[in-house]
C-alpha positions as CSV (number, residue, x, y, z in Angstrom):
1,X,-1.8,7.1,21.8
2,X,-4.6,6.2,19.4
3,X,-6.3,2.8,19.5
4,X,-6.9,1.3,16.1
5,X,-9.7,-1.0,14.8
6,X,-8.2,-2.7,11.8
7,X,-10.1,-4.3,8.9
8,X,-8.0,-6.2,6.3
9,X,-10.0,-5.8,3.1
10,X,-7.4,-7.8,1.2
11,X,-8.1,-5.7,-1.9
12,X,-10.6,-8.3,-3.2
13,X,-13.7,-7.1,-5.2
14,X,-15.8,-9.4,-3.0
15,X,-15.2,-7.2,0.0
16,X,-15.8,-3.8,-1.6
17,X,-19.5,-3.6,-0.5
18,X,-18.4,-4.6,3.0
19,X,-15.7,-1.9,3.0
20,X,-18.3,0.8,2.3
21,X,-20.4,-0.4,5.3
22,X,-17.6,-0.4,7.8
23,X,-16.0,2.9,7.2
24,X,-16.6,6.4,8.3
25,X,-14.3,7.8,5.6
26,X,-13.6,11.2,7.2
27,X,-12.5,9.5,10.4
28,X,-10.5,6.6,8.8
29,X,-6.9,6.1,8.2
30,X,-6.1,3.8,5.3
31,X,-3.0,1.7,4.7
32,X,-2.5,0.9,1.0
33,X,0.0,-2.0,0.6
34,X,1.9,-3.0,-2.4
35,X,4.5,-5.6,-3.1
36,X,7.9,-4.8,-4.6
37,X,9.4,-7.3,-7.1
38,X,12.9,-8.8,-6.9
39,X,15.5,-7.3,-9.2
40,X,15.5,-8.8,-12.6
41,X,19.2,-9.7,-12.3
42,X,18.6,-12.0,-9.3
43,X,19.3,-15.6,-10.0
44,X,17.5,-18.6,-8.7
45,X,20.5,-19.4,-6.5
46,X,20.0,-16.0,-4.9
47,X,16.4,-16.8,-4.3
48,X,17.4,-20.1,-2.6
49,X,19.8,-18.2,-0.4
50,X,17.2,-15.6,0.5
51,X,14.5,-18.1,1.2
52,X,16.0,-21.5,2.2
53,X,13.5,-24.3,1.9
54,X,11.0,-22.2,-0.2
55,X,10.2,-23.6,-3.7
56,X,11.1,-20.7,-6.1
57,X,8.4,-22.0,-8.5
58,X,5.7,-21.3,-5.9
59,X,6.7,-17.8,-4.9
60,X,6.5,-14.3,-6.3
61,X,9.8,-14.9,-8.2
62,X,8.2,-17.6,-10.3
63,X,5.1,-15.5,-10.9
64,X,7.3,-12.6,-12.2
65,X,9.2,-14.9,-14.5
66,X,6.1,-16.8,-15.5
67,X,4.3,-13.7,-16.6
68,X,7.3,-12.9,-18.8
69,X,8.2,-9.7,-16.9
70,X,11.7,-9.2,-18.3
71,X,12.2,-5.5,-18.2
72,X,11.6,-2.5,-16.0
73,X,8.6,-1.2,-18.1
74,X,6.7,-4.4,-17.4
75,X,7.5,-4.3,-13.7
76,X,6.4,-0.6,-13.7
77,X,3.0,-1.6,-15.2
78,X,2.5,-4.3,-12.6
79,X,3.3,-1.9,-9.8
80,X,0.8,0.6,-11.1
81,X,-1.9,-2.1,-11.4
82,X,-1.3,-2.9,-7.7
83,X,-2.3,0.6,-6.5
84,X,-4.4,2.5,-9.0
85,X,-7.7,0.5,-8.6
86,X,-7.6,1.2,-4.8
87,X,-6.7,4.9,-5.4
88,X,-10.0,5.2,-7.4
89,X,-11.9,3.3,-4.7
90,X,-10.6,5.5,-2.0
91,X,-11.2,8.6,-4.1
92,X,-14.9,7.7,-4.6
93,X,-15.7,6.3,-1.1
94,X,-13.4,8.3,1.2
95,X,-12.7,11.7,-0.4
96,X,-10.1,13.5,1.7
97,X,-9.2,10.2,3.4
98,X,-5.7,9.9,4.8
99,X,-3.6,7.1,3.3
100,X,-0.3,5.6,4.4
101,X,1.6,3.5,1.9
102,X,3.5,0.4,2.9
103,X,5.6,-1.9,0.8
104,X,5.4,-5.5,2.1
105,X,7.7,-8.4,1.3
106,X,10.9,-6.3,1.5
107,X,12.8,-9.5,1.9
108,X,12.5,-9.9,-1.9
109,X,14.7,-6.8,-2.4
110,X,18.4,-7.4,-1.6
111,X,19.5,-4.4,0.5
112,X,16.0,-3.7,1.7
113,X,14.5,-0.2,1.8
114,X,17.9,1.4,1.3
115,X,18.6,-0.3,-2.0
116,X,18.4,1.5,-5.4
117,X,15.9,-1.2,-6.6
118,X,13.4,-0.4,-3.8
119,X,13.9,3.4,-4.3
120,X,13.2,3.0,-8.0
121,X,10.0,0.9,-7.3
122,X,8.9,3.3,-4.6
123,X,9.2,6.2,-7.0
124,X,7.2,4.4,-9.6
125,X,4.4,3.8,-7.1
126,X,4.5,7.4,-5.9
127,X,4.4,8.8,-9.4
128,X,1.6,6.4,-10.4
129,X,-0.5,7.6,-7.5
130,X,0.3,11.2,-8.2
131,X,-0.6,10.9,-11.9
132,X,-3.7,8.9,-11.0
133,X,-4.8,11.5,-8.5
134,X,-4.4,14.3,-11.1
135,X,-6.5,12.3,-13.6
136,X,-9.2,11.7,-11.0
137,X,-9.2,15.3,-10.0
138,X,-9.7,16.4,-13.6
139,X,-12.7,14.0,-13.9
140,X,-14.2,14.4,-10.5
141,X,-13.2,17.9,-9.4
142,X,-16.0,18.1,-6.8
143,X,-14.2,15.4,-4.7
144,X,-11.6,16.3,-2.2
145,X,-8.4,14.5,-3.1
146,X,-7.0,11.6,-1.1
147,X,-4.4,12.8,1.4
148,X,-1.2,10.7,1.2
149,X,0.9,10.8,4.4
150,X,4.4,12.0,3.7
151,X,3.7,12.7,0.1
152,X,3.2,9.2,-1.2
153,X,6.4,7.9,0.5
154,X,6.1,4.1,1.1
155,X,7.3,2.5,4.3
156,X,9.2,-0.8,3.5
157,X,8.4,-3.7,5.9
158,X,9.5,-7.3,6.1
159,X,7.1,-9.7,7.7
160,X,9.8,-12.3,7.9
161,X,12.3,-10.2,9.9
162,X,10.1,-7.5,11.3
163,X,12.3,-4.8,9.7
164,X,10.5,-1.5,9.2
165,X,7.5,-2.4,11.3
166,X,8.5,0.1,14.0
167,X,8.7,2.9,11.4
168,X,5.3,2.0,9.9
169,X,3.8,1.9,13.4
170,X,5.2,5.4,14.2
171,X,3.9,6.7,10.9
172,X,0.4,5.3,11.6
173,X,0.3,6.9,15.0
174,X,1.6,10.2,13.6
175,X,-0.9,10.1,10.7
176,X,-3.8,9.3,13.0
177,X,-2.9,12.0,15.5
178,X,-2.8,14.6,12.8
179,X,-6.3,13.8,11.5
180,X,-8.7,16.8,12.0
181,X,-11.1,14.6,13.9
182,X,-8.5,12.9,16.2
183,X,-9.8,12.8,19.8
184,X,-13.5,13.3,18.9
185,X,-15.9,10.6,20.0
186,X,-17.7,8.6,17.4
187,X,-21.4,9.4,16.8
188,X,-23.7,7.3,19.1
189,X,-26.0,6.6,16.1
190,X,-23.1,5.0,14.2
191,X,-22.0,3.0,17.2
192,X,-25.6,1.7,17.6
193,X,-25.7,0.6,14.0
194,X,-22.2,-1.0,14.1
């Protein structure tokens, strides 16, 4: 199978210039991560049951409540703001690049990736990326669009339990092996600079 060299760019503006230097966009596979939010009807007792010993005031639950996110429209906006800036960055710097979507922190969603709540949030992210891609294509029609693996379907993973990691791993291998340049050697000039 493929061997991966992984760079975690953490989505911070500080690292954007570094990202540009490290990548050969046509030969890269990108993983765009986003974090789902707990359902609005979850109580703080449920949070304590889900995360024993974790202060609910320090976690994402508190941030959602603190920001005053009280309805689905506001959660929808927050989900869009997690992914759209990186869609534009990938569109500019890696036209035609392959992207796999992964939803982290699945432990926040009761029922995991099979729950209605996650399915709703996943559909919001997919629709936001689809609409964002159409907008970018209209503005920058000379760019090749970003290629979302499995039509913008997100793989849900839990770092606490390991659930979904196997599915994400398989998707990454399949996505890498289907790249047009899979199996070709990297240019010696690039290896020398690297």
